Structure formats: structure tokens, C-alpha cells
C-alpha positions as CSV (number, residue, x, y, z in Angstrom):
1,X,9.0,8.2,-3.5
2,X,12.0,6.5,-1.9
3,X,11.9,2.8,-3.0
4,X,13.7,-0.2,-4.3
5,X,12.0,-2.5,-6.8
6,X,13.5,-6.0,-7.5
7,X,12.9,-8.2,-10.5
8,X,14.3,-11.2,-12.3
9,X,13.5,-14.0,-10.0
10,X,11.9,-17.3,-11.1
11,X,12.3,-21.0,-11.3
12,X,15.6,-22.4,-12.5
13,X,17.2,-25.8,-12.6
14,X,20.2,-26.7,-10.5
15,X,23.3,-25.5,-12.2
16,X,21.4,-22.7,-14.0
17,X,21.8,-18.9,-13.8
18,X,19.6,-15.9,-13.1
19,X,20.2,-12.2,-13.0
20,X,18.3,-10.1,-10.5
21,X,17.8,-6.4,-10.9
22,X,16.9,-3.7,-8.4
23,X,15.9,-0.2,-9.5
24,X,16.1,2.6,-7.0
25,X,14.3,5.9,-6.9
26,X,13.8,8.9,-4.7
27,X,17.4,9.1,-3.3
28,X,20.9,9.8,-4.5
29,X,21.7,6.2,-5.5
30,X,25.4,6.7,-6.3
31,X,26.1,7.9,-2.8
32,X,25.2,4.6,-1.0
33,X,26.6,1.2,-0.7
34,X,24.1,-1.4,-1.8
35,X,23.3,-4.9,-0.5
36,X,21.5,-8.1,-1.6
37,X,20.0,-10.3,1.1
38,X,18.0,-13.5,1.0
39,X,15.6,-15.2,3.3
40,X,14.3,-18.8,3.2
41,X,11.3,-20.0,5.2
42,X,12.2,-20.4,8.8
43,X,15.6,-18.8,8.4
44,X,17.0,-15.4,9.2
45,X,17.6,-13.0,6.4
46,X,21.2,-13.3,5.3
47,X,23.6,-11.0,3.4
48,X,24.7,-12.4,0.1
49,X,26.5,-9.5,-1.5
50,X,27.6,-5.9,-0.9
51,X,29.0,-3.3,-3.3
52,X,30.6,0.0,-2.6
53,X,29.4,3.3,-4.1
54,X,31.7,3.2,-7.0
55,X,31.5,-0.6,-7.5
56,X,35.3,-1.0,-6.9
57,X,34.9,-3.3,-3.9
58,X,32.5,-6.2,-3.3
59,X,31.9,-8.7,-0.4
60,X,30.4,-12.1,-0.4
61,X,29.9,-14.8,2.2
62,X,31.6,-18.2,1.5
63,X,28.2,-19.7,0.6
64,X,28.0,-17.8,-2.6
65,X,31.5,-16.6,-3.3
66,X,32.6,-17.5,-6.8
67,X,29.0,-18.1,-7.9
68,X,27.3,-14.7,-7.3
69,X,28.4,-11.3,-8.7
70,X,27.0,-8.0,-7.6
71,X,27.3,-5.0,-9.8
72,X,25.8,-1.5,-10.2
73,X,25.0,1.0,-12.8
74,X,24.9,4.5,-11.2
75,X,23.5,6.0,-14.4
76,X,20.5,3.7,-14.3
77,X,20.2,3.7,-10.5
78,X,20.2,-0.1,-10.7
79,X,22.0,-2.8,-8.8
80,X,22.3,-6.4,-10.2
81,X,23.0,-9.8,-8.8
82,X,24.3,-12.3,-11.3
83,X,23.8,-15.8,-9.9
84,X,25.3,-18.9,-11.5
85,X,25.8,-22.6,-10.6
86,X,22.6,-22.3,-8.6
87,X,21.9,-25.0,-6.1
88,X,18.6,-25.8,-4.2
89,X,20.0,-24.2,-1.1
90,X,19.9,-20.8,-3.0
91,X,16.1,-21.0,-3.0
92,X,14.9,-17.9,-1.2
93,X,13.3,-14.5,-1.5
94,X,16.0,-12.1,-2.6
95,X,15.9,-8.4,-1.4
96,X,18.0,-5.4,-2.2
97,X,18.8,-3.0,0.5
98,X,20.2,0.5,1.1
99,X,20.6,2.4,4.4
100,X,19.3,5.9,3.4
101,X,18.6,7.3,6.8
102,X,16.6,4.2,7.5
103,X,16.9,0.6,6.4
104,X,15.2,0.6,2.9
105,X,14.1,-2.7,1.5
106,X,12.4,-3.8,-1.7
107,X,9.5,-6.1,-1.9
108,X,11.7,-9.1,-2.8
109,X,11.8,-11.5,-5.7
110,X,11.4,-15.2,-5.4
111,X,14.2,-17.5,-6.6
112,X,13.4,-21.2,-6.7
113,X,16.1,-23.7,-7.7
114,X,14.6,-27.1,-8.4
115,X,14.6,-29.8,-11.0
């Protein structure tokens, strides 16, 4: 079954850190760039990180640059999002994504930044 499954979300205080994981199955993981997106209530889904197939290049929007780090392990078919210095505006459902003939999304994991 072709799927992405995220985990690692939760409640964290401002200034804290979380690491999200996304495990892939059913496709040749190492051949595809991977993405993390997020969506807050009433807002459009936005890209927060992209990583190339080998992991040698990454892209971030200014809103998370310097605080978020995307990485991947092609042996474990897993992509990660390390988030630090979290702020309340980072509260959202986080999704991993790959375009494998179609736009493939996981079910999402909730991240809530609140004191």
C-alpha cells in the first residue's frame, strides 16, 4: 500500500522543540523529493520544508528558516522535521508529502505550541 504515516506531534511550550517523523511505504522512497507542509484552521496549506532525493539540498520559507530542519533516511524510508524555537504561530497540522504519480499525503500530525 502506497502511504505516508506521520508521527511525533504534540503539545509543546513556546521555545520548545519537537521532531516529526514520516514513514513511507509502497514506493521507491529514495527516488523522490519529499516535503513537509502545515495547515492551521482557516488558512491554506503551506510548504515548510523540502528535501532532495539524496538530502544534499533543502528549502525553507522565511517563516521557519533557521528553526526547522528537514532530513531523510533512505534506508529507513523516513523523513524527519526537527522543529526548534517553536512559537504559537507554528501551531498546525503537519503533513508530509511526495508526488508519486499523484499527490500523496499522510494523515497529518497535530502540533500545538502553547503555554
